[in-house]
ZAVORO-290506 format. One record per atom (N, C-alpha, C): z, x, y. Coordinates in steps of 0.1 Angstrom, whole numbers, padded with zeros to 4 digits, always signed. Last residue first. Layout:
ZXY ...
REM end
This chain:
-1057-0443+0346 -1053-0454+0355 -1060-0453+0368 -1073-0437+0316 -1070-0432+0329 -1067-0444+0338 -1058-0443+0284 -1068-0447+0294 -1064-0442+0308 -1050-0418+0261 -1045-0428+0271 -1056-0431+0281 -1056-0412+0227 -1060-0409+0241 -1055-0421+0250 -1028-0410+0205 -1040-0416+0210 -1043-0412+0224 -1017-0380+0190 -1014-0390+0200 -1027-0396+0204 -1008-0369+0159 -1020-0372+0167 -1016-0383+0177 -0992-0344+0141 -0990-0355+0151 -1003-0356+0158 -0989-0338+0106 -0997-0337+0118 -0993-0348+0128 -0978-0320+0079 -0974-0330+0089 -0982-0328+0101 -0984-0314+0045 -0989-0312+0059 -0984-0323+0067 -0978-0296+0016 -0974-0308+0024 -0977-0305+0038 -0997-0284-0010 -0993-0282+0004 -0990-0295+0010 -0995-0270-0043 -0997-0281-0033 -0993-0277-0019 -0997-0246-0056 -0998-0258-0063 -1001-0270-0055 -1010-0214-0053 -1006-0226-0045 -1008-0238-0053 -0999-0188-0074 -1009-0199-0072 -1003-0210-0064 -0980-0170-0082 -0985-0169-0068 -0996-0179-0065 -0967-0173-0105 -0979-0164-0105 -0985-0163-0092 -0948-0192-0100 -0943-0178-0102 -0955-0168-0103 -0964-0212-0074 -0957-0210-0087 -0953-0196-0088 -0959-0224-0041 -0965-0215-0050 -0957-0215-0063 -0964-0248-0017 -0956-0245-0028 -0964-0236-0038 -0963-0249+0018 -0971-0246+0006 -0962-0243-0005 -0959-0269+0045 -0951-0263+0034 -0960-0261+0022 -0968-0270+0079 -0972-0270+0065 -0961-0264+0057 -0977-0288+0108 -0966-0281+0101 -0969-0282+0086 -1000-0287+0135 -0997-0290+0121 -0985-0282+0116 -1011-0304+0165 -1006-0292+0157 -1002-0297+0143 -1018-0326+0179 -1029-0317+0175 -1024-0305+0167 -0988-0329+0196 -1002-0335+0195 -1012-0324+0191 -0964-0310+0177 -0969-0317+0189 -0983-0322+0187 -0938-0297+0161 -0950-0305+0159 -0953-0313+0171 -0915-0285+0170 -0926-0276+0166 -0939-0284+0163 -0894-0302+0177 -0903-0298+0188 -0915-0290+0183 -0877-0306+0155 -0887-0316+0158 -0897-0311+0169 -0860-0291+0136 -0869-0284+0146 -0880-0294+0150 -0845-0306+0119 -0838-0296+0126 -0847-0289+0137 -0864-0323+0109 -0853-0329+0115 -0845-0319+0123 -0881-0304+0097 -0886-0311+0109 -0874-0318+0116 -0865-0297+0075 -0869-0287+0084 -0873-0293+0097 -0864-0322+0061 -0852-0316+0066 -0855-0305+0077 -0892-0326+0055 -0884-0335+0063 -0872-0329+0069 -0897-0303+0039 -0904-0305+0051 -0897-0315+0060 -0879-0309+0017 -0877-0297+0026 -0884-0298+0039 -0890-0332+0007 -0876-0332+0012 -0874-0320+0022 -0915-0322-0001 -0914-0333+0008 -0900-0333+0015 -0906-0302-0020 -0915-0299-0008 -0914-0309+0003 -0893-0317-0039 -0885-0308-0031 -0893-0304-0018 -0916-0330-0050 -0905-0338-0044 -0897-0329-0034 -0929-0308-0061 -0935-0317-0051 -0925-0325-0043 -0910-0298-0079 -0914-0290-0068 -0921-0298-0057 -0910-0319-0098 -0898-0317-0090 -0901-0308-0078 -0936-0315-0107 -0933-0328-0100 -0920-0326-0092 -0935-0290-0120 -0943-0292-0108 -0939-0304-0100 -0900-0286-0131 -0914-0287-0133 -0922-0289-0119 -0873-0278-0125 -0877-0282-0138 -0892-0282-0141 -0868-0248-0106 -0869-0262-0107 -0875-0266-0121 -0855-0222-0086 -0857-0227-0100 -0857-0242-0100 -0871-0209-0058 -0861-0218-0063 -0864-0222-0077 -0875-0179-0038 -0879-0190-0047 -0867-0198-0051 -0877-0155-0022 -0866-0158-0032 -0870-0168-0042 -0896-0155-0003 -0896-0144-0012 -0886-0146-0023 -0916-0175+0014 -0904-0176+0006 -0904-0165-0004 -0931-0165+0045 -0931-0166+0030 -0917-0167+0024 -0942-0180+0073 -0930-0174+0067 -0930-0176+0052 -0965-0178+0099 -0963-0180+0084 -0950-0173+0080 -0966-0199+0128 -0964-0185+0122 -0961-0188+0107 -0969-0225+0131 -0975-0216+0141 -0973-0202+0138 -0955-0228+0106 -0952-0236+0118 -0956-0228+0130 -0955-0228+0074 -0965-0224+0084 -0962-0233+0096 -0936-0216+0046 -0937-0224+0059 -0948-0219+0068 -0934-0218+0011 -0939-0210+0023 -0940-0220+0035 -0915-0218-0015 -0919-0227-0005 -0921-0220+0008 -0919-0213-0050 -0917-0207-0037 -0923-0216-0026 -0903-0217-0081 -0913-0221-0071 -0909-0215-0058 -0899-0209-0115 -0895-0206-0102 -0906-0210-0092 -0890-0227-0145 -0899-0221-0136 -0894-0219-0122 -0865-0219-0169 -0869-0228-0158 -0879-0221-0149 
REM end
């Protein structure tokens, strides 16, 4: 079973040195989305207007297969 690594970038980079065994790239994509949602539900304050939260998925050779990105954009408010 291939091993995938889920690196986090939430204003600082945290590399996954352990990895997770998954069946294929599609399962890694699904797990990246689930992981991002779970992480943000535990740390909602890390994403604010104009900031980004990223989860990059690497394969066993270190190639980035995909990146899940969450961005908050608040519309400009008219001045009163």
